[in-house]
N, C-alpha and C positions, 0 to 999 in steps of 0.2 A: 491653024493660026491661033495664037493665044490671045485671050482677052483678060486683062486684069482690071477689075472694076474698083470703084472707090470703096466698096465694103471690104474688100480684101486688103487694100492699102491701109484703111483705118485699123483693121485687125493687126496688121504687121506693126503699125505704129504703137498700138496698145501693148503688143507682145514685147517690143523693144523697150518701151517705158517700164514694163514689168521686170524685164531681165536686167536692164541697165538704168536704174532710177537716177543715178548720178550723172547720166549722160543724156538727159531728156532734150538738151539743146540740139542734139544730132537729128532728132525727129524731123525738124523743119528743113534740114538740108539733105536728108536721105533721098535716094532714088531707087527704083527697082533694080538698077544695075550696080548699086552700092555693094561692095564686097562686105561680107559679114565681119571680116577682120578689120576693115577700115572703120567700121562702126564700133570697134572695141568688143565685138562679140566673138569670144573664143569658145572653146568646147563647153564649158559649164553654162555660160550665158546662152549659147545656142540651144542646149537642152532645156533650159528654163523657158526660152521663147517657144520651143516646140511643145513643151508641156502645157504652157498657157494656151496655145492654139488648140491642142488636142482636147483640153478640158472645155474650152469655150465652144468648140464645134462638135464635141462628142465623137471624135475620131481617134484613130491611132495611126501614126505614120510609120511605115516600115523602117527599121533601124538602118538598113543598108542605103535606102534612098535618102534618108535624113542625113546620113554621114557624108553624102556626096554634095550636099547643098553648100554653095559658096557665096551666093548672092541672094538678095531679098527676092529677086525674080524667081529663083529656084525654089525658095520657100513658098512664094505665092503660087507657083505651079503645083506644088504638093497640096496646098489648100484646095485649089480648084479640082485636083484629081480625086481627092479623098473626101471632101466635104460636099455632099449633095445639096445641102441647104444654101450654098453660096451660088 
């Protein structure tokens, strides 16, 4: 059973604001089931989000797993899997 807590959601919001500063209005409407593409997060922005999270958490996500992420929930699951401090 997956548990996504408020700390992870806050980190995802920070990462989205970092990667897409002109679309901060989406932060309040996003859900964990939001598709990255629906939030305007294409490949470069997705890499920026991942890089932000990796730097903030001191981890590195495997490229193959990161490439398969399509929703914020998928990214949150990677955070839980690789960041022991969360």
